[in-house]
C-alpha positions as CSV (number, residue, x, y, z in Angstrom):
1,M,-6.6,-3.4,-1.1
2,A,-9.0,-0.7,-2.7
3,R,-11.3,-0.6,-5.7
4,F,-13.5,-3.3,-7.8
5,G,-13.8,-5.7,-10.8
6,Y,-10.7,-7.2,-13.2
7,C,-10.4,-7.4,-17.0
8,Q,-7.3,-8.4,-19.5
9,G,-3.9,-7.1,-21.1
10,H,-0.8,-7.1,-22.4
11,A,1.5,-3.9,-23.0
12,W,3.9,-2.0,-24.1
13,I,5.3,-0.1,-20.9
14,G,6.7,3.4,-20.7
15,L,9.0,3.7,-17.7
16,T,10.5,6.8,-17.6
17,I,12.1,9.5,-15.3
18,M,11.9,13.2,-16.4
19,A,15.0,14.1,-18.1
20,G,17.2,16.9,-16.5
21,L,15.4,17.0,-13.5
22,S,17.2,16.3,-9.8
23,P,15.3,14.4,-7.3
24,L,14.5,17.8,-5.5
25,A,13.4,19.8,-8.7
26,A,10.6,22.0,-9.3
27,L,9.5,20.8,-5.5
28,A,7.2,22.9,-3.4
29,D,8.2,23.9,0.1
30,G,12.1,23.5,-0.7
31,G,12.0,19.6,-1.3
32,P,12.2,16.7,1.6
33,P,14.7,16.9,4.2
34,A,18.1,14.8,4.2
35,Y,17.4,11.2,5.6
36,G,20.3,10.3,7.6
37,G,18.7,8.1,9.9
38,P,18.9,4.1,10.5
39,S,16.4,1.6,9.1
40,V,15.3,-2.2,8.9
41,F,14.5,-3.9,5.9
42,V,11.5,-6.8,6.5
43,P,12.0,-9.2,3.5
44,F,8.2,-10.7,2.0
45,A,7.7,-14.1,2.8
46,P,8.3,-16.7,-0.2
47,A,5.2,-16.5,-2.5
48,T,2.6,-18.6,-1.8
49,S,2.7,-20.6,-4.8
50,G,5.6,-22.7,-5.8
51,A,8.3,-24.2,-3.7
52,A,8.8,-22.6,-0.2
53,T,11.7,-20.6,-1.3
54,T,10.0,-19.2,-4.4
55,P,10.9,-15.4,-4.0
56,Y,8.0,-12.9,-4.3
57,A,7.2,-11.3,-7.5
58,P,4.8,-8.4,-8.5
59,T,3.8,-9.8,-11.8
60,Q,3.2,-13.7,-10.1
61,G,1.0,-14.8,-7.9
62,G,-1.4,-12.6,-5.3
63,S,0.0,-10.0,-3.0
64,P,2.8,-9.7,-1.0
65,A,3.0,-11.1,2.7
66,M,4.8,-10.5,5.7
67,E,5.5,-12.9,9.0
68,I,4.1,-11.3,11.8
69,A,3.2,-12.4,15.4
70,F,1.2,-11.0,18.4
71,C,1.9,-10.4,22.1
72,G,5.6,-11.2,22.2
73,R,5.0,-14.7,20.5
74,T,7.7,-16.0,18.4
75,V,5.9,-18.3,16.0
76,P,4.8,-16.0,13.2
77,V,2.0,-16.2,10.6
78,K,1.8,-14.9,7.2
79,F,-0.1,-11.5,6.6
80,T,-1.2,-10.0,3.4
81,M,0.7,-6.5,2.9
82,D,-1.6,-4.1,2.0
83,T,-0.6,-0.5,0.9
84,G,-4.3,0.0,-0.2
85,S,-5.8,0.2,3.4
86,T,-4.7,1.0,6.9
87,G,-4.8,-1.0,9.9
88,I,-4.0,-4.9,11.1
89,I,-7.5,-7.0,10.6
90,A,-7.1,-10.5,12.1
91,S,-10.0,-13.6,12.8
92,P,-9.6,-14.9,16.4
93,D,-7.9,-17.9,15.3
94,L,-4.9,-16.0,14.2
95,F,-4.7,-12.9,17.0
96,T,-6.1,-13.8,20.6
97,P,-5.5,-10.5,22.5
98,C,-3.0,-10.3,25.0
99,T,-3.8,-10.1,29.0
100,A,-1.6,-6.4,28.5
101,D,-3.5,-5.8,25.5
102,Q,-5.9,-2.4,25.9
103,A,-9.4,-3.4,24.9
104,G,-10.7,-0.6,22.8
105,Q,-13.7,0.4,21.0
106,P,-15.9,-1.7,18.2
107,G,-15.0,-1.1,14.6
108,E,-14.8,-2.1,11.2
109,M,-12.9,-1.8,7.9
110,I,-14.3,-1.6,4.8
111,Y,-12.7,-3.1,1.6
112,S,-14.3,-1.3,-1.7
113,S,-12.3,-3.8,-4.2
114,S,-14.6,-6.7,-2.9
115,G,-17.5,-5.0,-0.7
116,R,-16.6,-6.9,2.3
117,V,-17.3,-5.2,5.9
118,E,-14.9,-6.6,8.6
119,K,-16.4,-5.8,11.7
120,G,-15.0,-6.7,15.6
121,N,-13.1,-4.8,18.6
122,W,-10.2,-3.1,18.5
123,Y,-7.5,-4.0,20.9
124,R,-3.8,-2.4,21.1
125,A,-1.1,-4.9,21.0
126,D,2.5,-5.5,19.9
127,V,3.2,-6.7,16.6
128,T,6.2,-8.3,15.7
129,L,7.9,-8.3,12.2
130,F,9.8,-11.4,11.4
131,D,12.6,-12.3,8.8
132,P,11.3,-14.7,7.1
133,A,14.3,-16.6,6.1
134,S,16.0,-16.6,9.9
135,H,12.7,-16.3,11.8
136,Q,14.2,-14.0,14.0
137,P,12.3,-10.4,14.7
138,L,13.4,-7.1,13.1
139,A,11.2,-4.8,14.2
140,V,7.8,-4.4,16.9
141,A,5.1,-1.7,16.4
142,N,2.5,-1.2,19.0
143,V,-0.9,-0.4,17.0
144,P,-4.3,-1.3,18.0
145,V,-5.5,-4.6,15.9
146,L,-8.9,-5.7,14.9
147,Q,-10.4,-8.6,16.0
148,V,-12.7,-9.7,13.3
149,T,-15.9,-11.2,14.4
150,Q,-18.2,-10.9,11.6
151,V,-18.1,-10.0,8.2
152,V,-20.8,-8.2,6.3
153,C,-21.2,-7.3,2.6
154,G,-21.8,-4.1,1.6
155,A,-24.0,-2.7,-1.0
156,N,-23.3,-4.0,-4.6
157,A,-20.4,-6.2,-3.1
158,R,-18.4,-8.1,-5.9
159,D,-16.5,-10.6,-3.9
160,C,-18.2,-11.4,-0.6
161,T,-20.0,-14.1,1.5
162,P,-21.2,-13.2,4.5
163,N,-19.6,-15.0,8.0
164,P,-20.7,-14.9,11.5
165,T,-17.5,-16.6,12.2
166,P,-14.8,-16.0,9.9
167,T,-11.6,-17.4,10.2
168,G,-8.3,-17.1,8.0
169,V,-8.2,-13.2,8.3
170,A,-5.2,-11.7,8.1
171,M,-4.6,-8.6,6.3
172,M,-1.8,-5.8,7.6
173,G,-2.6,-2.5,5.8
174,V,0.0,-0.2,5.7
175,G,-1.1,2.0,2.9
176,F,-1.3,6.0,3.4
177,G,-4.1,8.6,2.2
178,R,-6.7,6.1,3.2
179,Y,-8.6,8.0,5.5
180,S,-12.2,9.7,4.5
181,T,-15.9,9.5,5.6
182,Q,-16.3,6.0,4.7
183,Q,-12.8,4.7,6.5
184,P,-12.5,6.8,9.7
185,Q,-10.9,4.6,11.2
186,S,-8.0,4.3,8.6
187,K,-5.8,6.7,10.7
188,T,-1.7,6.8,11.1
189,N,-2.5,5.4,14.8
190,V,-3.3,2.3,13.2
191,N,-0.4,1.6,10.6
192,P,2.2,-0.4,12.2
193,F,4.9,0.7,9.6
194,L,4.4,4.0,11.5
195,N,4.3,3.4,14.8
196,V,7.7,1.5,15.3
197,T,9.0,0.9,18.8
198,Q,12.0,-1.4,18.7
199,V,14.3,-2.2,15.7
200,A,17.2,-5.1,15.5
201,T,20.4,-3.3,15.4
202,S,23.0,-3.9,12.7
203,A,25.6,-4.9,15.3
204,T,24.2,-7.5,17.5
205,G,20.6,-8.4,15.9
206,A,18.8,-7.6,19.0
207,L,15.7,-5.5,19.4
208,Q,16.6,-2.2,20.7
209,P,14.0,0.7,21.5
210,L,13.9,3.0,18.7
211,P,16.8,5.3,18.2
212,S,15.9,8.9,18.0
213,S,17.6,9.8,14.9
214,W,14.7,7.7,13.4
215,N,12.8,8.8,10.1
216,T,9.0,7.7,10.5
217,G,8.2,6.6,7.0
218,Y,8.6,3.4,4.9
219,V,9.9,2.6,1.3
220,V,7.9,-0.5,-0.1
221,T,10.0,-2.4,-2.8
222,K,9.3,-5.6,-4.9
223,A,11.2,-7.4,-2.1
224,G,9.8,-6.1,1.2
225,A,9.7,-3.0,2.6
226,A,12.5,-0.8,4.5
227,L,11.3,0.7,7.5
228,G,12.7,4.2,8.5
229,L,13.8,6.7,5.9
230,S,17.8,6.6,5.3
231,A,19.9,8.2,2.9
232,A,20.4,4.8,1.2
233,N,16.9,3.6,0.8
234,T,15.4,6.8,-0.7
235,A,18.5,7.1,-3.2
236,G,17.3,8.2,-6.3
237,A,13.8,9.2,-5.5
238,R,11.7,11.7,-7.1
239,W,9.6,13.4,-4.5
240,V,5.9,14.7,-4.5
241,K,4.2,16.7,-2.0
242,L,1.2,15.7,-0.7
243,S,-1.8,17.6,0.7
244,Q,-2.4,17.4,4.7
245,T,-6.1,16.3,5.1
246,L,-6.4,16.0,9.1
247,P,-3.6,17.5,11.6
248,P,-2.2,15.2,14.1
249,A,-4.6,14.6,16.8
250,P,-3.1,13.5,20.2
251,P,-3.4,11.2,22.1
252,V,-5.0,9.2,19.1
253,T,-2.6,10.2,16.2
254,V,0.7,12.2,16.9
255,L,1.1,12.1,12.9
256,P,-0.9,14.2,10.5
257,E,-3.1,12.4,7.7
258,W,-1.6,13.0,4.2
259,S,-3.3,12.6,0.9
260,M,-2.9,9.8,-1.9
261,A,-0.1,10.9,-4.2
262,P,-1.4,13.6,-7.0
263,A,-1.5,12.4,-10.6
264,E,-2.1,13.3,-13.9
265,L,-4.2,11.0,-15.9
266,V,-3.9,10.7,-19.8
267,I,-6.1,7.8,-21.8
268,N,-5.2,7.8,-25.5
269,G,-3.2,11.2,-25.2
270,T,-6.4,13.0,-23.6
271,S,-6.2,14.1,-20.0
272,L,-9.2,13.2,-17.6
273,G,-7.8,15.4,-15.1
274,I,-5.6,15.8,-11.8
275,G,-6.4,13.4,-9.3
276,A,-4.8,10.7,-7.5
277,A,-2.7,7.7,-7.9
278,L,-2.7,4.6,-5.3
279,M,0.2,2.2,-5.7
280,D,-1.5,-0.7,-4.0
281,T,-0.1,-3.9,-3.6
282,G,-3.6,-5.4,-2.6
283,V,-5.1,-6.0,-5.5
284,G,-3.9,-7.4,-9.2
285,I,-6.7,-5.2,-10.8
286,G,-6.3,-1.3,-12.1
287,Y,-8.9,0.8,-11.7
288,L,-9.6,4.1,-13.6
289,G,-12.1,6.6,-13.1
290,P,-13.7,8.5,-14.6
291,K,-14.6,6.3,-17.5
292,P,-12.8,7.5,-20.6
293,A,-14.2,8.1,-24.1
294,V,-13.5,4.2,-25.0
295,Q,-15.5,1.2,-25.5
296,G,-14.9,-0.8,-22.8
297,V,-14.8,-4.5,-23.3
298,A,-16.5,-7.1,-20.6
299,C,-14.4,-8.3,-17.8
300,G,-16.6,-10.2,-15.6
301,S,-19.4,-7.9,-14.3
302,S,-17.3,-5.0,-15.4
303,Q,-16.0,-2.9,-18.2
304,C,-12.4,-3.0,-19.0
305,L,-9.9,-1.1,-21.0
306,P,-9.8,-2.7,-24.4
307,N,-6.6,-3.6,-26.1
308,G,-4.6,-0.9,-27.7
309,T,-5.7,1.7,-25.1
310,T,-2.5,3.7,-24.2
311,V,-2.5,4.9,-20.4
312,A,-0.2,7.5,-18.7
313,V,0.2,8.6,-15.5
314,Y,2.2,11.8,-14.4
315,L,3.0,12.8,-10.7
316,P,2.0,15.3,-9.8
317,S,1.0,16.6,-13.3
318,K,2.0,16.4,-17.2
319,A,3.0,20.1,-17.0
320,A,5.2,20.1,-13.9
321,A,5.8,15.9,-14.0
322,I,8.4,14.8,-11.4
323,S,8.1,11.4,-12.8
324,Q,5.6,9.3,-15.3
325,F,4.8,6.1,-16.1
326,G,2.5,4.4,-18.7
327,F,1.9,1.3,-20.8
328,T,-0.3,0.1,-23.7
329,V,-3.3,-2.4,-23.1
330,A,-2.5,-5.8,-24.7
331,T,-2.8,-9.6,-24.1
332,P,-1.1,-10.8,-22.3
333,A,-0.2,-8.5,-19.5
334,T,3.5,-7.6,-19.2
335,S,5.4,-5.1,-17.0
336,L,3.4,-2.1,-15.5
337,Q,0.2,-3.4,-16.6
338,P,-1.9,-5.1,-14.1
339,G,-2.4,-8.2,-14.8
340,G,-6.3,-8.5,-14.4
341,G,-6.5,-5.6,-16.7
342,V,-7.7,-1.9,-15.6
343,V,-11.6,-1.8,-15.1
344,M,-13.4,1.4,-15.5
345,V,-15.3,3.0,-12.3
346,G,-17.5,5.2,-11.7
347,D,-15.3,7.7,-9.8
348,P,-15.9,11.7,-10.5
349,T,-12.8,12.7,-9.1
350,P,-9.5,11.4,-11.4
351,F,-8.2,8.3,-9.6
352,Y,-6.0,5.2,-10.8
353,N,-5.2,2.1,-8.6
354,T,-1.8,1.0,-9.9
355,S,-2.4,-2.4,-8.5
356,R,0.5,-4.5,-7.2
357,T,2.4,-4.7,-10.9
358,Y,3.5,-1.0,-10.5
359,Y,6.5,-2.4,-8.0
360,A,7.7,-4.2,-10.7
361,G,9.1,-1.1,-12.1
362,F,9.4,1.2,-8.9
363,S,9.5,1.6,-5.5
364,M,7.6,3.9,-3.3
365,A,8.8,5.6,-0.2
366,Y,6.8,7.7,2.0
367,D,7.7,10.4,4.4
368,A,4.8,10.2,7.2
369,V,5.7,13.4,9.1
370,N,6.5,15.9,6.3
371,G,4.1,14.7,3.8
372,W,6.3,13.2,0.8
373,A,5.8,10.3,-1.6
374,G,9.1,9.3,-3.5
375,L,8.9,7.4,-6.4
376,I,12.2,5.5,-7.0
377,P,13.0,3.3,-10.4
378,A,13.6,-0.1,-9.1
379,P,16.7,-2.0,-10.0
């Protein structure tokens, strides 16, 4: 969950894959490896609104959720699955450390979309992910979990109330490229999707140790997330190379830190430059910076792109695009346009947070070992 504000919209949507390019065309380093390992698919829990069996939809309702439990317990709780942050945070009513959990250091997670600063202590724990239909375990990860004991508000917070005794905090951050000087604890070691230790086998349905052929990474779709990269779940991906921001640092992390997906942002035909795109399931609002040369419209306390504005995003750049998507802002919003509109922010480096509506048109694959992001047109 990242960035601020909200707005309005409706749209033509340009959802295109550049013609004439194979999935590995024009890529640095010769392209990603062949993914031949196993995987397990973890469906999203039913939508929080409507009937209990209503499927989750990126363009309706809130962020997606998964059912998880701690310490080997068998009664799961819904946690928001957020690709805009990294790390699990939970209030004491939802996470009580087990006797086997290792107490760590004090920590905090900062959510710039709201301005909330969640403070507490890290405890290493086994985290079980469940099938929301059968309530059977599908995978287990071993990661530090931040037990949140206090919520404070950062400067210029937009949606924050201080709370010395928080309850109901349930966020599972699984995003990449989130490490920064502001978020030094958002590393690969706290990402449950990258620290899987057991998976349910297709033959028996029972949890088994992670196979040696496991390819560490995941694919987020509009229906759930596939853990482990395979030939099937990466089929059709257009791969973009990521930059390494930090090398592995055993024993804390055994995986590199990679950047967000490189992207060139073009507004009304004018490029804002090459920066990054964040495909964020944690918000229903888009965020765009730096401010383009358009007259914004008021949306809450922010300024948003007005109707008629064209937005085009090219990965990794317009000149060497492997994939692109776009829309024209209109009312009401449709397809890839963020339902809450696109807020203009003051970031000096080009940046676009797509909001969760991105997943109505694409799935996103992430190779955490070799540093690739894959965009896959959704069926």
